[in-house]
Structures are given as C-alpha cells and as structure tokens.
N, C-alpha and C positions, 0 to 999 in steps of 0.2 A: 504494500500500500503506500509506504514511504517512497518507494521507487516511482510509483505512478505520479505522485505529487511533485516529485523532483523533476519529472520530464515535462510537466505542464508549462512552466515558464519558458523552457526551450521551444516548445511547440508554439506558444504564443509569439515569441520573438520570431520564429520562422514564418509565422502567419503574417506578422506585421511587415517583415522584410518583403514577403511576396506581395503584400498589398502596396507597399511603396514602389516595388518594381513595376506593378501594373499601372500605378499612377504615372511613374516616369515614362513608361511605354505609351500611355495615352497622350501625355504632353508631347512626346517626340513625334507621334503621329499628327497631332494638331499642327506642330510647328512645320513638319514636312509639307502638309497641305497648304498652309499659309505661304510657305516658300515657293510652292508650285504656282499658286495664285499670283504672287508677286512676279515670278518669272514670265508668266503669260502677259501680264500688264506691261512689263518692260519690253517684251517682244512686240506688243502692239504699238507702244510708243516709238520704238526703233523703226517699225514699218512706217508710221506716220511721218517721222523725221526724214526717212528716205523719200517719201512722196514730196515733202516740202523742199528737200534739197534737189529735186528733179530740175535739170537744166532745160529751160525753154528754148533759148537760142544763144549763139556765140557771136561775138564781134571781136575778132582778134583774140587776145588772151582773156577778155572780159566774158564772163558767163552770166547771163541773166537767168536767174533761178526763180522758181515758184515763189520762194520766200521774198524775193525782191518785188515781185508782182503784188503780193499780199501786203507788203510794207507800203507800196506806192498807193494801193487802194485805201488802206487805213489812213495814210497821211493826207490824201486828198479829201476823204470824207470828213476827217477831223478838222482840216483847214476850212472846208466849206461851212461846217457847223460853227466854227470859231469866227469866221467872217460874218456870218449871219447874226450871231449873238453880239459880236463886236459892233456891227452897224446899228443894232437896236440900242446898245447901251452908250456907245461913244458918239459924240458929235464931232466927227473928224474935221469938218470945215472950221468949226470954232477952235478946235485944239490946234490945228495947223497955224491959224493966225495968232493964237496966244503964245505957243511954245517956241522957245529959242532953239537953236541947233544943239546947244549942250544938253538941253532937256531931251531932244530927240535921240542923241547919242546915249544918254543915260537910259532911255527906254530900250534901246537896241541892246546895250550891255546887260541890262537886267533880264530881258527875255532870253538872251543867249546863255546867261549864267544859270538861270533857273532851269532852263531846258537841258543844259549840259548836265546839271546834277541829277535831274530826273532820268535822263537817258543812262548816265553812268550807274545809278542804282539799279535800274532794270537790266543793264547789259553787263553787270559785274563779272559773271562767269566768262563771257566772251573777252572782257578786257584782260582777264588773268591769262587767257590762252593767246590772244592776238595783240595785246597792248591797247594803248589809248586811242590808236587810229580809228578803232571801232566807233567810239563815241563821237569823234570829230566827223567822220564820214556820215553817220546817221544825223548828226546835228545839222551839217551843211545840206544834206539831202532834204531833210524836213523844212529847213529854212527856205530853200529854193522853192520847194512846193508851195510853202506859205505865201511867199512873195508872188508867185505865179497866180495862185488862187485869188490873192487880194487884187492883183491887176485885172484878172478876168472879171471879178466882182465890180470893180470900178467901171470897167468897160460895159458890162451888162446893165448896170444901173445908170448908165450914161453920166458918170460922175468923174470922168477923166479930166483932170485940170490941164490947161494949156501950158502952164509953166513947169519946167522940169524940177525946179527946186521944190515946188509944192507937191508934185507927184512923188518925189522921194520922201518927203516928210509924211505924206498920207500912207505911203506903202510901209514905212517903218512903224508908224503908230498903229495901222491896221494889222500889221504882221504880229503884233503883240497877242491879239486875240486868235488870229489864224495859227500861229505857232503853238499857243497853249492848246488849242483843239487838236492840232496834228500830233503833238507829243503825247497828249492824253490818249488819243486813239491808238498810237503806236505801242503803248504800254499794255493795251488789251491783248 
C-alpha cells in the first residue's frame, strides 16, 4: 500500500508533464498556422509590388513604371483639389497686390519645406536605400505638377494676368494650396 502511495506523485508529475507537452504542441501548431498565413500575405504583397513595378515604357535609360503613373494621377488629383479649395479660400488678386516679393519667396520656402518634411517622413525607407535624392525628385515632380495645374486652372477660369510678374506671384501663391493637395494625395 505504501508503495502505491509513493508512485502517485510520480504519476501525477508524469501526467502534468504530458499535459504541458500537449499545450506546447498546441501552441506550436497555432504558431505554424499563423506563420503560414503571414507567408501567404507576404506573397500577395510581393505579387502586388511586382505588378506596381511593371515597366510601361522606356525612353533611353528612363523607365516609366506603373508606380510613376499612379504617382502622377495622385499628384494631379490632389493638385486639382488643392487649386479648387485654394481658389475658394484665397483671394489671389488681392494677395498679389498686397504681398511683396519677400512674402512670396517666404510662401515658396514654407510650402517646399513642409512638403519636403512630409515626403521624407513617408518615404523614409526609400531614403535609407537610395538616399535623399528620392525626396528631392518627388518634391520637384509634385511641385511641377502643382504649378502646371495652377496654370491650367488660371487659363480655364480665364484669370491669366497679362503681366509676367503678376503671373509668377499668382502661381507661387496658388501653388501653396495645389502643392498641399498633391503631397497629401501622394501620401495615400
């Protein structure tokens, strides 16, 4: 009888060890399934990236990829939205008359600075791989789009001034809202 009682704690310990091993096995199975799901998601993401990286056409060494087209579309849409909102909020004619050139240059520096920071924050991983040229290229690309869209808006609304200096002032002031829209849409 004493021998039977002495074996009980060993059996309990063996049972507890078996239970713990079963729990560990269940946890391992769950982790394996989760790992497989993550791998499937990664493969889908890689397939999507390959689709985005697809080259649409080449001009010399420059490759125009699908991601460039998407960036152009987002920039144009954001700039149009920005121009529309800017036109409704800003009174460009009155601002052009009131503001001196140093104010206009200040607006230009401000919008470029803020846009640069937003682009840098969003493109940080590419900056680490390719350097700061990524930010500058995107900034110049979006600013040119903003100026172009602002010019088109002036032409469409029959608001093109006859004076070149006034046109430059209006373009810089208007590019503030256009650039804000273009950068915002490019972050999406």
